[in-house]
C-alpha positions in Angstrom: 163.0 36.7 73.8 161.7 34.9 76.4 162.9 32.6 78.5 162.4 29.1 77.0 163.2 27.3 79.8 161.0 29.1 82.4 158.6 27.3 84.9 155.3 29.2 84.1 153.4 28.0 87.1 155.7 29.0 89.4 156.5 32.2 87.6 153.2 33.5 87.7 152.6 32.4 91.6 155.5 34.9 91.9 154.2 37.6 90.3 150.7 37.3 92.1 152.3 36.6 95.4 154.4 40.7 93.8 151.1 42.0 93.2 149.5 40.6 96.5 152.3 42.5 99.0 152.5 45.3 96.8 148.6 45.7 97.0 149.1 45.4 100.9 151.6 48.0 100.5 149.9 50.3 98.9 146.7 50.2 101.0 148.7 50.3 104.5 151.0 53.4 103.5 149.2 54.9 100.9 145.3 56.7 101.5 143.9 55.1 98.9 140.1 54.1 98.8 139.6 50.7 100.6 137.9 49.2 96.9 140.4 46.5 96.3 140.3 48.0 92.7 143.2 50.9 93.8 146.0 48.5 91.5 145.1 47.4 88.6 147.3 45.1 86.5 147.8 43.8 83.1 146.9 39.9 82.6 150.0 37.9 83.3 152.4 37.5 80.0 155.7 34.9 80.3 156.2 36.5 76.5 157.2 39.9 78.5 159.4 38.6 80.9 162.6 39.1 78.3 166.2 37.7 78.4 168.7 41.3 78.6 172.4 41.4 78.3 173.8 43.2 81.3 176.3 45.4 80.6 178.1 47.2 83.2 178.9 50.7 82.6 183.2 50.9 83.6 183.1 54.8 84.3 179.3 55.0 86.3 178.1 58.3 85.1 176.7 60.9 87.9 173.0 61.9 86.3 170.3 64.7 87.1 167.2 62.9 86.5 164.2 65.3 86.7 161.3 64.7 89.9 157.9 65.6 89.3 158.2 68.1 92.4 161.0 69.9 93.7 164.6 69.7 92.6 166.2 67.2 90.1 168.2 63.9 92.1 171.5 62.9 91.1 171.2 58.6 90.3 174.1 57.0 89.3 173.9 55.5 85.7 175.4 51.9 85.9 173.9 49.6 83.3 171.8 48.8 79.9 170.0 46.1 79.5 169.8 45.4 75.7 166.5 43.4 74.8 164.4 42.4 71.9 160.7 43.0 72.5 158.3 42.2 69.2 161.4 41.3 66.8 162.8 44.5 67.6 166.2 45.4 69.9 166.0 47.7 72.5 168.4 49.7 74.9 166.9 50.7 78.9 169.4 52.5 80.9 169.6 50.7 84.1 170.7 53.1 87.8 171.4 53.0 91.0 169.1 55.3 93.0 169.0 56.6 96.6 168.0 54.1 98.9 166.9 52.0 96.9 168.5 48.6 96.6 168.9 47.0 93.4 169.2 48.1 89.2 166.2 50.9 88.8 165.4 51.1 85.3 162.4 53.8 84.8 161.1 53.9 81.3 158.0 54.8 79.2 156.7 53.1 76.3 153.8 53.7 73.4 150.8 53.0 76.7 152.4 55.7 78.7 149.6 58.6 78.5 146.8 56.3 77.8 147.0 53.0 79.8 149.9 54.0 81.7 150.6 57.0 83.5 152.1 60.0 81.1 155.2 59.8 83.3 156.1 56.5 83.1 157.0 53.1 85.1 159.6 51.6 86.8 160.6 48.0 86.7 164.1 46.7 89.6 166.3 44.1 89.1 168.7 42.1 91.4 172.0 42.1 89.5 174.4 41.4 92.6 177.2 39.0 91.9 176.0 39.5 87.8 178.9 40.0 85.8 179.1 42.5 83.1 177.5 40.9 79.7 175.5 38.1 81.3 172.0 37.5 80.5 169.3 38.4 83.2 165.6 38.4 83.0 163.7 41.7 82.4 160.3 41.1 83.3 157.4 43.7 82.7 155.1 42.1 83.9 156.8 43.5 87.7 156.4 47.0 85.8 155.0 49.5 88.2 153.7 53.0 89.3 155.1 55.9 90.3 154.2 56.8 93.7 153.1 60.1 92.2 150.3 58.4 90.2 149.3 57.2 93.3 149.5 60.2 95.0 150.8 63.8 93.7 152.3 64.6 96.8 155.0 62.2 95.7 158.1 63.8 94.2 158.6 60.4 91.4 161.8 60.2 88.8 160.7 61.3 85.5 162.4 58.3 83.2 165.3 60.0 80.8 163.6 60.2 77.1 166.8 57.6 75.9 164.7 55.0 78.3 161.5 54.9 76.3 160.4 51.7 74.5 159.0 52.3 71.1 156.8 49.4 71.4 153.4 48.8 73.8 154.4 47.3 76.8 151.2 45.7 78.2 152.5 44.3 81.6 152.7 45.4 85.1 150.4 47.7 86.4 148.3 49.8 85.0 146.7 53.4 85.1 144.9 54.0 88.3 142.0 56.5 89.0 142.7 58.2 92.3 140.3 60.5 93.6 
């Protein structure tokens, strides 16, 4: 369910600014060609900014998350996000990741391995001060690629199987061809 009272113009501008900042970061910090086409995004879609119910874990669980390189890393599963997309209810787990602020939500969907990298994508949410049971905006337009999709020398978390959305989430960053 999309947010009915969303100021779409202000939202579009925030997402555009976020994307421009991401492009700057990638160009300045990763060895990619200066083509201007280094990152590719889906068109903005306010219907893919969904309302999700945040359920905080009463007893957060430390889990081992596989990485694309090297040993698994420990993450803390701290919440779930329940939402409706295309008329179907879905639940994703949210994690506290080492050296990362906010709620880390790695996921795969039906675009994974085609339009987007097989490994999946990530979304982050700022949920500081948000009570369990509250609604939050889960904006897939802010979904981003793991760094390993841009540079295979990076070790990126592999989304757990439970974080698969059995729908095509055509929002956020797309697959990018890196030479």
